[in-house]
N, C-alpha and C positions, 0 to 999 in steps of 0.2 A: 504494500500500500504506500502511496506517495504521501509523505508527511510534510509539515510546514518547512522543515529544514531543507528538504530536497526542492521544494517549490521556490524557496527564497534564493536558491542558486540557479535553478533552471529558468525561471522567468526572465532574469536579466540577459541570459544567453539567447533566449528566443527573441527578445527585443533587439539585441545587437545583430543577430542574423537578419531579422526583418529590416533593420536600418541599412545594413550593408547591401542586401540584395535588391530591395524595392525602393526605399526612400532615396538612396544615393543615385540609383538609376534615374529616378524622376528629377532630382536636382540637376544632374548632368544634362538631361534632356532639355531642361529649361534654359541652360546656358549654351545649348546648341552642340553639345558633345554627344555623339552616338556611342553607346557602350553595349557590349554583349551582356546578356543576362547573367552568364557565369562569371562570378567575381575573379576567378583565376585567369580568365582570358583577357581581363581588363588591362593587363600590363602592356599589351601590344598597342594601345591607343596612345598616340603622340600628342602631348599637350604643351602649351607655352608655359613660361615660368609662372605667370599670374594664375593661369588655369590650374597648374599643378599645386600651387600653394593653396588656393581657395577650394578647389574641388577635391583633390586628393588629401591635402593636409587638414584643412578646416572642416569641410563637410564630411569627408570620408573617414578620417581618422579621429580628429578631435571630438566632433559631435557624437560619433559612435561610442568613443571611450567615456565621454562625459555622461552620456545616457546610460551606459553600462554600469559605471561606478555609482552613479546617483541612484539608479533603480536597485542595484545590489544592496546599498545601504537602506533604502526605503523598504524593500521587501524583507530584509533582515529585521528591521524594526517592527514592521506590521505583523509578520508571520511568526517570528521567533521571540518577540517581546524584548528585543535588545534595546539598549538605551538610545533614545532619540537625539543624543548629543551630537551625532555625526551629521544631522540634517539641519544645522543652523544656517541662517542666511549667509553669514560670513564664510562658513565652510564651503557652501555651494558656490559662492563667488570666487573663492580661492581655487577650488577645483576647476571651475570654468576657465579662469585665467591661466592656470597651469596647463590644462589640456589645449587651450588655444596656442600657447607658446610651443608646446610639443608638436602640435599640428603644423605650425609654421615651419619648424625644423624638419618635420617629416616630409612636407611638401617640397622644400628645397632639396632634400636628399633624394626624393623620388625624381625630381627634375634632373639632378646631376647624374643619377644612374641612367635615366632615359637618354640624356645627351651622350653619355659614355658609350652606350649601346649603339647609338646612331653613327658614331665616327667609323669611317672605314679603317680596317686594319692595314697598317703599312708593313711592307716587307722590311726585314732588318737591313741596315745599310752596311 
């Protein structure tokens, strides 16, 4: 039988998968970037630096991780009766700003890796 402890872990994962597969697909479509539905085939899409930062970093990574961590703490509080100290306004703002910073770095790294893959290999001189 599925108990509250299992649900408090499973529900945030379901939200994260839903975010990564469907919501990110919709956001990318609004910005004019066509993505395959399979998240593992999305690496083949070539993006500019600003697209990579905002779409891959902010919307794809940061927002997904913020949603995951916040929902994990919320469901842990509601279903397991944990202390609600983790869901203060200041903590949520701190988490959001940290995930935004990590998303910016992630978007820059994704762009750098994409550009590295685009360069033609040169024969040794």
